[in-house]
C-alpha positions in Angstrom: -304.6 -17.0 -219.0 -301.5 -18.7 -218.9 -300.8 -22.0 -220.8 -303.4 -24.3 -220.4 -305.8 -22.1 -218.5 -309.4 -23.1 -218.0 -310.5 -20.0 -219.9 -309.3 -21.6 -223.1 -308.5 -18.4 -224.9 -311.9 -17.3 -224.9 -312.7 -13.8 -224.7 -314.8 -13.2 -221.5 -315.5 -10.2 -219.1 -312.8 -11.6 -216.8 -310.0 -11.9 -219.3 -310.8 -8.5 -220.6 -310.7 -7.1 -216.9 -307.2 -9.2 -216.3 -305.7 -7.8 -219.4 -306.5 -4.4 -218.7 -305.2 -5.1 -214.9 -302.0 -6.3 -216.4 -301.3 -3.5 -218.7 -302.4 -0.9 -216.0 -300.6 -2.5 -213.0 -297.7 -0.3 -213.0 -299.8 3.0 -213.0 -302.6 2.0 -210.3 -302.6 4.3 -207.1 -301.7 2.1 -204.0 -302.9 2.0 -200.4 -300.2 1.4 -197.7 -300.7 -0.2 -194.5 -302.0 -3.6 -193.2 -305.4 -2.4 -191.9 -306.9 -1.5 -195.2 -309.1 -4.1 -197.1 -307.3 -6.7 -199.0 -309.1 -6.4 -202.3 -309.2 -5.0 -204.5 -305.2 -5.3 -204.6 -302.2 -5.2 -207.0 -301.1 -8.6 -208.1 -299.0 -10.4 -205.5 -296.1 -11.1 -207.7 -295.3 -8.5 -210.5 -292.3 -10.3 -211.6 -294.5 -13.2 -212.7 -296.7 -11.0 -215.2 -296.4 -12.1 -218.8 -294.2 -10.4 -221.1 -293.8 -10.5 -224.8 -291.4 -13.4 -225.6 -291.5 -15.0 -222.3 -291.6 -18.9 -222.1 -291.9 -21.3 -219.3 -289.2 -24.2 -219.6 -287.8 -26.7 -217.4 -288.6 -27.8 -213.9 -286.9 -24.7 -212.3 -289.6 -22.7 -213.6 -292.3 -24.5 -211.5 -292.2 -21.7 -208.8 -292.8 -18.9 -211.4 -295.6 -20.7 -212.9 -297.2 -21.2 -209.5 -296.8 -17.3 -208.8 -298.5 -16.9 -212.2 -301.6 -19.0 -211.0 -301.7 -17.1 -207.7 -301.8 -13.8 -209.8 -304.7 -15.4 -211.6 -306.6 -16.2 -208.3 -305.8 -12.6 -206.8 -307.1 -11.2 -210.2 -310.4 -13.1 -209.9 -311.0 -12.1 -206.4 -310.4 -8.5 -207.5 -313.0 -9.2 -210.2 -315.5 -10.4 -207.9 -314.9 -7.7 -205.4 -315.6 -5.0 -207.9 -318.9 -6.4 -209.1 -317.9 -8.5 -212.2 -317.4 -5.6 -214.4 -318.4 -6.2 -218.0 -316.1 -3.5 -219.4 -312.5 -3.6 -218.6 -311.4 -0.5 -216.1 -315.2 0.3 -215.7 -315.1 -0.4 -212.1 -311.8 1.2 -211.5 -311.6 2.0 -207.6 -309.8 5.0 -206.1 -306.9 3.2 -205.0 -305.6 -0.5 -204.6 -304.1 -2.5 -201.8 -300.4 -2.8 -202.4 -298.6 -5.7 -204.0 -296.6 -6.2 -200.8 -299.9 -6.7 -198.8 -301.1 -9.3 -201.2 -297.5 -11.1 -201.2 -297.8 -11.4 -197.6 -301.1 -13.7 -198.0 -299.9 -15.3 -201.3 -296.5 -16.6 -199.9 -298.5 -18.6 -197.3 -300.0 -20.5 -200.4 -296.8 -20.5 -202.7 -295.7 -23.8 -201.4 -298.8 -25.6 -201.9 -299.3 -24.2 -205.5 -295.8 -25.4 -206.5 -296.5 -28.8 -205.1 -300.1 -29.1 -206.4 -298.8 -30.5 -209.8 -295.8 -31.7 -211.5 -294.4 -29.9 -214.6 -296.3 -32.3 -216.9 -299.5 -31.6 -215.1 -298.9 -27.9 -215.6 -297.6 -27.4 -219.2 -299.5 -30.6 -221.0 -302.7 -30.7 -222.2 -304.7 -33.2 -220.0 -306.4 -36.0 -221.9 -307.4 -38.3 -219.0 -307.2 -38.2 -215.1 -308.7 -36.1 -212.4 -307.5 -32.8 -213.8 -309.1 -33.7 -217.1 -312.5 -34.1 -215.2 -312.0 -30.9 -213.4 -311.7 -29.0 -216.4 -314.5 -30.8 -218.1 -316.6 -29.9 -215.0 -315.5 -26.2 -215.1 -316.4 -25.8 -218.8 -319.9 -27.2 -218.1 -320.6 -24.8 -215.3 -319.3 -21.9 -217.3 -321.9 -22.8 -220.2 -324.6 -23.5 -217.5 -324.1 -19.9 -215.8 -323.2 -17.6 -218.7 -325.2 -14.8 -218.0 -324.8 -13.4 -221.7 -326.4 -16.4 -222.9 -329.4 -16.2 -220.7 -330.2 -12.6 -220.7 -329.9 -10.3 -223.7 -332.1 -7.5 -223.0 -330.6 -4.9 -220.6 -334.2 -3.8 -219.5 -335.0 -7.2 -218.2 -332.2 -7.1 -215.7 -331.7 -5.2 -212.5 -327.7 -5.4 -212.4 -325.4 -2.5 -212.2 -324.6 -1.2 -215.5 -322.2 1.2 -216.9 -323.1 4.9 -216.9 -324.3 6.5 -220.2 -324.8 10.2 -219.5 -327.3 10.6 -222.5 -329.5 7.7 -221.1 -329.8 9.2 -217.5 -333.2 10.4 -216.0 -332.3 13.8 -214.6 -334.5 16.9 -214.1 -333.8 20.0 -215.9 -333.3 21.8 -212.6 -332.8 19.7 -209.4 -332.7 20.6 -205.6 -335.8 22.8 -205.9 -337.4 21.4 -202.6 -336.3 23.1 -199.5 -336.1 20.1 -197.1 -336.1 22.3 -193.7 -339.2 24.1 -194.6 -341.3 20.9 -195.1 -340.3 19.0 -192.0 -341.6 19.3 -188.6 -339.4 21.4 -186.2 -338.0 18.2 -184.2 -337.1 16.5 -187.8 -335.7 19.9 -189.3 -333.4 20.1 -186.2 -332.0 16.7 -187.0 -331.7 17.3 -190.7 -329.8 20.4 -190.0 -327.1 18.6 -188.3 -326.9 15.4 -190.1 -323.4 14.9 -188.9 -324.7 13.8 -185.6 -325.6 10.5 -187.0 -321.9 9.7 -187.7 -320.4 7.3 -185.5 -316.8 7.9 -183.9 -314.1 6.7 -186.1 -313.1 3.8 -183.8 -316.6 2.2 -184.2 -316.5 2.3 -188.2 -316.6 -1.3 -189.7 -314.3 -1.9 -192.5 -315.0 0.6 -195.1 -315.8 -0.8 -198.5 -314.7 0.4 -201.8 -317.7 2.0 -203.9 -318.6 0.5 -207.4 -317.8 3.3 -209.8 -318.7 2.2 -213.1 -318.1 5.4 -215.3 -314.8 5.3 -217.5 -313.0 8.7 -217.5 -314.2 10.0 -220.8 -317.7 9.6 -219.7 -317.2 10.9 -216.4 -316.2 14.4 -217.8 -319.2 14.4 -219.7 -321.4 13.3 -216.6 -319.7 15.9 -214.3 -320.8 18.9 -216.8 -324.3 17.7 -217.0 -324.7 17.1 -213.1 -323.4 20.8 -212.6 -325.6 22.2 -215.2 -328.7 20.7 -213.7 -327.5 21.6 -210.1 -327.7 17.9 -209.0 -323.9 18.3 -207.8 -321.4 21.0 -207.0 -317.6 21.3 -207.0 -316.3 21.1 -203.5 -312.4 21.6 -202.8 -310.6 18.4 -202.2 -309.8 19.0 -198.6 -313.4 19.2 -197.5 -314.7 15.6 -197.9 -314.1 13.3 -195.1 -311.2 10.9 -194.8 -310.4 7.7 -192.8 -307.4 7.6 -190.4 -305.1 6.4 -193.2 -305.8 9.6 -195.3 -308.2 7.8 -197.8 -311.1 9.9 -199.0 -314.6 8.5 -198.4 -315.8 8.5 -202.0 -318.9 7.0 -203.2 -319.3 5.5 -206.8 -321.9 5.6 -209.5 -323.7 3.2 -211.6 -326.9 2.9 -213.5 -329.9 0.5 -213.4 -332.4 0.5 -216.4 -335.4 2.4 -215.9 -337.3 1.8 -219.1 -336.1 1.1 -222.8 -334.8 4.7 -223.2 -333.7 5.8 -219.7 -331.5 4.7 -216.7 -331.6 5.5 -213.3 -328.2 6.9 -211.8 -327.4 5.0 -208.4 -325.1 6.6 -205.8 -323.2 3.8 -204.3 -322.6 5.5 -201.0 -321.7 2.5 -198.9 -318.4 4.1 -197.7 -319.9 6.9 -196.0 -323.1 4.9 -195.3 -321.1 2.6 -193.1 -320.1 5.4 -190.8 -323.8 6.7 -190.0 -327.0 5.5 -188.2 -330.3 5.2 -189.8 -333.0 7.9 -189.0 -335.6 5.3 -188.9 -338.2 7.7 -189.8 -340.0 5.5 -192.5 -342.5 3.1 -191.4 -344.5 2.2 -194.7 -347.4 0.2 -194.3 -347.8 -3.2 -196.3 -351.1 -4.1 -198.1 -352.1 -6.5 -195.3 -352.6 -3.4 -193.1 -355.8 -2.8 -195.1 -357.2 -6.0 -193.6 -357.7 -4.0 -190.3 -360.2 -1.6 -192.0 -363.8 -2.1 -191.6 -366.0 0.2 -193.6 -369.7 0.8 -192.7 -372.3 0.8 -195.5 -372.4 4.5 -195.8 -368.5 5.0 -196.1 -366.2 4.6 -199.0 -362.5 4.3 -199.4 -360.7 6.4 -202.3 -357.3 6.4 -203.1 -355.1 8.7 -205.4 -351.5 8.9 -206.3 -348.8 9.8 -208.7 -345.3 8.2 -210.0 -343.1 11.4 -209.1 -340.4 11.7 -211.7 -336.9 12.1 -210.2 -338.2 12.5 -206.7 -334.9 12.2 -205.0 -333.2 14.7 -207.1 -335.7 17.5 -206.2 -334.8 17.2 -202.3 -332.0 19.6 -201.6 -329.5 18.8 -198.6 -328.3 21.0 -196.1 -325.1 22.7 -197.2 -323.2 21.2 -194.3 -324.1 17.7 -195.4 -323.0 18.2 -199.0 -319.1 17.3 -198.6 -320.3 14.0 -197.3 -321.6 13.0 -200.7 -318.4 12.9 -202.6 -318.0 10.6 -205.6 -315.7 9.5 -208.3 -312.2 10.7 -209.4 -310.7 14.1 -209.1 -312.7 16.5 -211.3 -310.8 16.9 -214.6 -309.4 20.4 -215.7 -311.5 20.4 -218.9 -314.8 20.2 -216.5 -313.5 23.2 -214.6 -312.9 25.2 -217.8 -316.4 24.3 -219.1 -318.3 25.7 -215.9 -315.8 28.4 -215.2 -314.1 27.1 -212.0 -310.8 27.9 -210.6 -308.4 25.2 -212.5 -305.4 25.8 -209.9 -307.9 24.1 -207.1 -308.3 20.3 -207.1 -312.1 19.5 -206.7 -314.2 16.6 -206.0 -317.9 16.2 -207.1 -320.6 16.3 -204.2 -324.2 15.6 -204.6 -326.2 18.5 -203.3 -329.3 16.4 -203.5 -330.7 13.2 -202.1 -329.0 10.3 -203.8 -330.6 7.0 -204.6 -328.2 5.0 -202.5 -328.0 7.1 -199.1 -328.8 4.9 -196.2 -331.4 7.6 -195.1 -332.9 8.5 -198.7 -336.2 6.7 -198.1 -336.6 8.0 -194.4 -336.0 11.6 -195.7 -338.0 11.3 -198.9 -341.1 10.0 -197.0 -340.7 12.6 -194.1 -340.7 15.4 -196.6 -343.8 14.1 -198.6 -345.6 13.6 -195.3 -344.6 17.2 -194.3 -346.0 18.6 -197.4 -349.2 16.9 -197.2 -349.7 17.9 -193.6 -349.1 21.6 -194.9 -351.7 21.3 -197.7 -354.3 19.3 -195.7 -355.4 18.1 -192.3 -353.2 15.1 -192.2 -352.2 14.3 -188.8 -349.8 11.6 -187.5 -352.5 10.0 -185.5 -354.4 9.5 -188.6 -351.6 7.8 -190.5 -351.4 4.0 -191.5 -348.1 2.6 -190.3 -346.3 -0.7 -190.6 -346.9 -2.9 -187.6 -349.1 -0.1 -186.1 -352.8 -0.4 -185.2 -355.2 1.6 -187.4 -356.3 5.1 -186.3 -358.5 4.8 -183.4 -360.5 8.0 -183.6 -363.9 7.6 -185.8 -363.0 8.7 -189.2 -365.4 11.1 -190.9 -365.3 13.3 -194.0 -361.9 14.8 -194.6 -360.0 12.3 -192.3 -356.8 11.2 -194.3 -354.8 7.9 -194.4 -351.6 7.9 -196.1 -349.4 5.2 -197.6 -346.3 5.6 -199.8 -345.0 2.6 -201.9 -341.2 2.9 -202.0 -339.0 2.9 -203.9 -340.6 0.5 -206.5 -343.0 3.4 -207.4 -341.7 6.7 -206.4 -345.0 7.9 -205.5 -347.3 8.8 -202.7 -350.9 7.7 -202.4 -353.5 9.4 -200.3 -356.6 7.6 -199.1 -359.6 9.2 -197.9 -362.5 7.5 -196.0 -365.6 9.3 -196.3 -369.4 9.1 -196.1 -371.6 8.9 -199.0 -371.1 7.7 -202.7 -368.2 9.3 -204.7 
């Protein structure tokens, strides 16, 4: 970025991110305290940020040049922590660690950065020597691992993408399945009080910062769409949980290609997931489990299933669990006006349906489907094929059901029937 940088003036995702970070540096919200994660952080030496007309001249500016290069290093660490965003600002977190905290670590490296090379090594173009060899090696690696040169079709990748509302696969009306009516009593009791799964705060690990790949203008359109299809609701800002430092436990959103026309909306719920225990309801069998089945000559094995569109979004969450699914920025006033909400109150968006990214999404989704099948047939727990479990021991006759659900590659459930006679 500065002088003879290894980036050589090329326009890359990192240079775009770094330029955005420099322009936005003075306006980004800061987190105070030494117990917060270091990255993403504001740059350690704001006084060394480039300004128009500035120049580095003379040996007395070696320290300033070292500070610039430490800013480069910390910017790169931010870039990696935020998931290597392809668009500047698209992964903007809710808050950044302060410059003072970054300086605390950078000061320990400043002396080494100054003594790393003399004035000539920093400001003259290297032709020969070890530094020239290093730069040549870096350029070779850059070409070898340039993702844009290897993959050009977004559908061929599974990387996190920026959210585009018009491409998202969403139901017309979400949350139509009442979870409590389909679960057995013991599981319905757990679902009614999901907060019991949250660990005490002193046992929480370091809370990660969610990846939120939605720019501000797109987020306004997305919020309106989520509210209209009842996937999310407005919750006053004082209701979602916070850390002891006052920081909201906010998730983020990004997209993953579903097909050529549609994307899946993924809920990065890692901040809240890190505070909760797993339900451990889901014991899906692998294909090897079928090797335990021995059919007699007069028995057949039949399977049926379907790819359930937007399955997660049809499963409604209990109302007391909704505030624990907050995401994104504070809701813009234009969104409140569009849906007729009170614009004098600060709101956050919260999912009221099961999000793809909840640590218990597969467990709840599988349990709901099992409950539905049990209500509509004679399926019993003893007749189910489970991972690392023996096959049902009782003789299977007509009408006995085995069930397997492939998840989440196919959001589907398959019912397998072992019966006598030809089909």
